[in-house]
C-alpha positions in Angstrom: 123.2 -38.5 45.1 120.4 -36.5 45.3 118.1 -37.3 41.9 119.1 -35.9 39.5 115.1 -35.4 38.1 112.9 -31.6 37.8 109.3 -31.2 39.3 108.5 -27.8 38.4 105.4 -27.9 40.4 106.9 -28.7 43.0 108.7 -24.9 42.9 107.3 -22.7 45.8 105.3 -25.9 46.8 104.8 -25.4 51.0 105.8 -28.4 51.8 106.1 -30.6 55.6 108.4 -32.7 56.7 108.1 -34.5 60.2 111.5 -35.3 61.8 113.2 -33.9 59.0 116.5 -32.5 60.7 118.7 -36.0 60.3 118.9 -39.1 58.3 116.1 -39.3 55.6 114.3 -36.9 56.7 117.4 -34.7 56.4 117.6 -35.4 52.9 114.4 -35.4 52.0 115.2 -31.7 53.7 117.6 -31.0 51.7 115.9 -32.9 48.3 113.0 -30.1 48.4 115.1 -27.8 48.6 117.1 -28.4 45.6 113.5 -28.1 43.9 112.5 -24.9 44.7 110.1 -25.8 47.4 109.2 -24.0 50.8 110.5 -26.7 53.3 109.5 -27.4 57.4 110.8 -29.5 59.2 109.6 -30.6 62.5 112.5 -32.2 64.9 113.0 -32.8 68.0 116.8 -32.2 68.3 117.6 -28.8 67.9 121.5 -28.4 67.1 121.9 -30.3 64.3 118.7 -29.6 62.7 120.1 -25.5 63.3 123.0 -27.2 61.2 121.4 -28.5 58.9 119.4 -25.6 58.1 122.9 -23.5 58.2 124.1 -25.7 55.4 121.5 -25.8 53.1 121.1 -21.9 53.2 124.9 -21.7 52.4 125.2 -24.4 49.4 121.3 -24.1 48.3 120.1 -20.4 49.0 116.9 -21.1 50.5 116.8 -21.5 54.2 114.1 -24.2 55.8 112.2 -23.6 58.2 113.0 -25.1 61.6 110.2 -25.8 64.3 111.4 -27.3 67.6 108.9 -29.8 68.6 107.9 -33.7 70.5 105.9 -35.0 68.1 104.5 -37.0 71.5 102.9 -33.7 72.0 100.1 -33.0 69.6 98.6 -29.5 70.4 103.1 -28.9 70.4 102.0 -30.8 66.5 99.0 -28.8 65.4 101.0 -25.4 66.9 104.5 -26.4 64.3 101.9 -26.7 61.4 100.1 -24.1 61.4 103.4 -21.7 62.2 104.5 -24.0 58.8 101.7 -23.0 57.6 101.4 -18.7 58.4 105.0 -18.8 56.9 104.9 -20.6 53.6 101.3 -20.9 52.6 98.5 -23.9 52.9 100.4 -27.2 53.7 100.5 -28.9 50.4 103.1 -31.7 50.8 103.6 -33.4 54.1 105.5 -36.4 54.9 105.6 -38.2 57.7 108.7 -39.5 58.6 109.5 -39.2 61.6 110.4 -43.0 63.6 112.4 -44.2 66.3 113.2 -47.8 66.1 114.6 -48.6 69.4 115.3 -52.5 70.0 113.4 -54.2 72.6 112.4 -58.0 73.6 109.0 -58.7 73.5 109.3 -60.1 77.2 109.7 -57.2 78.3 107.8 -54.5 76.5 105.7 -52.8 79.4 102.2 -50.8 78.8 104.4 -47.5 79.1 106.7 -48.1 76.8 104.1 -50.1 74.3 102.1 -46.8 74.7 105.2 -44.4 73.7 106.4 -46.1 70.8 103.1 -46.2 69.4 103.3 -41.9 70.4 106.0 -41.4 68.2 106.0 -44.7 65.4 102.2 -44.3 64.2 99.7 -41.4 66.4 101.6 -38.2 64.6 101.2 -39.9 61.3 97.0 -39.0 61.6 97.2 -35.8 64.0 99.5 -34.3 61.5 97.3 -35.4 58.5 94.5 -34.1 60.3 96.3 -30.8 61.1 97.6 -29.9 57.4 94.1 -31.5 55.1 91.9 -28.2 55.4 94.8 -26.3 53.8 95.1 -29.1 51.6 91.8 -29.2 50.4 91.3 -25.1 50.3 94.5 -25.1 48.1 92.5 -27.2 45.6 94.6 -31.0 46.4 97.9 -32.1 47.9 99.9 -35.2 48.7 100.8 -37.1 52.1 103.5 -39.2 51.9 104.0 -41.9 55.2 107.1 -43.8 55.7 106.6 -47.3 56.9 108.9 -50.0 56.5 110.3 -52.7 55.0 110.9 -54.5 59.0 107.4 -56.2 59.6 107.6 -57.4 56.4 110.5 -59.4 56.4 109.2 -60.9 60.6 112.2 -58.9 62.3 112.1 -60.3 65.6 113.1 -57.5 67.9 110.6 -54.2 68.0 107.0 -55.5 67.9 105.8 -52.4 69.3 107.6 -50.7 66.2 107.0 -52.9 63.6 102.7 -53.1 64.3 103.1 -49.4 64.2 104.8 -49.6 60.2 102.0 -51.9 59.4 99.1 -50.0 60.7 100.6 -47.1 59.0 99.6 -48.9 56.1 96.3 -49.1 57.1 95.9 -45.9 57.9 97.2 -44.8 54.8 94.6 -46.5 52.5 91.8 -45.1 55.3 92.9 -41.9 54.6 93.8 -41.4 50.9 89.7 -42.8 51.0 88.4 -40.0 52.9 91.0 -37.5 51.1 90.1 -38.2 48.5 87.2 -36.8 47.1 89.6 -33.3 47.7 91.9 -34.1 45.6 94.7 -35.2 48.4 96.4 -38.2 47.6 97.7 -40.0 50.6 100.3 -43.4 49.6 103.3 -45.1 52.1 106.6 -45.7 51.2 107.9 -48.8 52.7 112.1 -48.2 52.8 114.4 -51.5 52.7 117.6 -50.9 55.0 119.3 -47.8 54.6 122.5 -47.0 56.2 121.5 -43.6 57.8 124.5 -42.4 60.6 122.0 -44.0 63.4 122.3 -47.7 61.5 125.8 -47.3 61.5 126.6 -46.1 65.2 124.4 -49.0 66.4 123.3 -51.8 64.3 126.1 -52.0 61.1 129.0 -54.5 60.8 130.2 -55.2 57.6 129.4 -58.6 57.4 125.9 -58.3 58.5 125.1 -55.2 55.6 127.4 -57.6 52.7 125.2 -60.2 53.4 122.3 -57.7 53.7 123.1 -56.4 50.2 123.8 -59.7 49.1 120.4 -60.1 49.1 119.4 -57.6 47.3 119.0 -57.2 42.9 120.9 -54.2 43.1 124.2 -54.9 44.7 124.5 -51.3 46.5 124.0 -49.5 50.1 120.9 -47.6 50.4 121.9 -44.0 51.6 118.9 -41.8 52.9 119.2 -39.9 49.2 117.8 -43.2 47.5 114.0 -42.3 49.8 114.3 -38.5 48.4 113.2 -39.5 44.2 110.2 -41.5 45.5 108.8 -38.3 47.9 109.6 -36.4 45.1 107.6 -38.0 42.0 104.2 -39.1 45.6 104.3 -35.3 46.5 104.2 -34.5 42.1 101.9 -33.8 39.8 103.4 -37.3 37.5 101.9 -39.3 40.4 97.8 -37.2 40.1 96.4 -40.3 39.9 98.3 -42.6 43.0 96.8 -43.0 45.9 96.6 -45.6 48.8 99.4 -47.5 47.5 102.8 -48.4 49.3 106.2 -48.1 47.4 108.7 -50.8 48.8 112.1 -49.1 48.3 114.5 -51.7 49.4 116.6 -52.1 46.2 114.6 -55.2 45.6 115.4 -57.4 49.2 111.7 -58.6 48.9 
């Protein structure tokens, strides 16, 4: 369920979301469109992204701008960010959501796998922030929201490159917050617990495993992609004007 809160300062805000075509990203695309924001999102998957735009336009009356790009290609990422700014004005809200949580055994990781994994899960967070920062500065400020994960906090054993990247995102968040604060650009991180997206259901969810996980949460509800939207709306809005360099854990109280 989408949050009921409205943030008037997000109306017509220029928002850019990476990985905005599916999962948590799709919920964020819809959630910001519901606020009246001008939403652009980058995704590598064309068909589901176009279908998402069609649905949001039909239901809300505002069509997101889909930018097809592979975030491993930094020049393509920069070009996509420039297109978002050209279409909607300087980006004042950036959400670095894109990630790939493919399982991998430590014993089998090659240099090539490691580098490719980091090029999806960590490197784009920096270069997208670098791309939009001048426009945010020109606009008088902005908000950068980096998605990390609780996976490295619970010592997840089956994806060491991914957990290393997710831990690195917190360091990046704090470093960029220190650098950009003078320009009233806030940089924060969101660390979701186990959010049950379609990908999670297809690959890893079983009734038994999910029930055991939820039993350890303080709030005994299965977390959905929409449960990440409210936190990001708050961090994007002027309601969090003096909040920066922080990591907000959204896991139902699992930790």
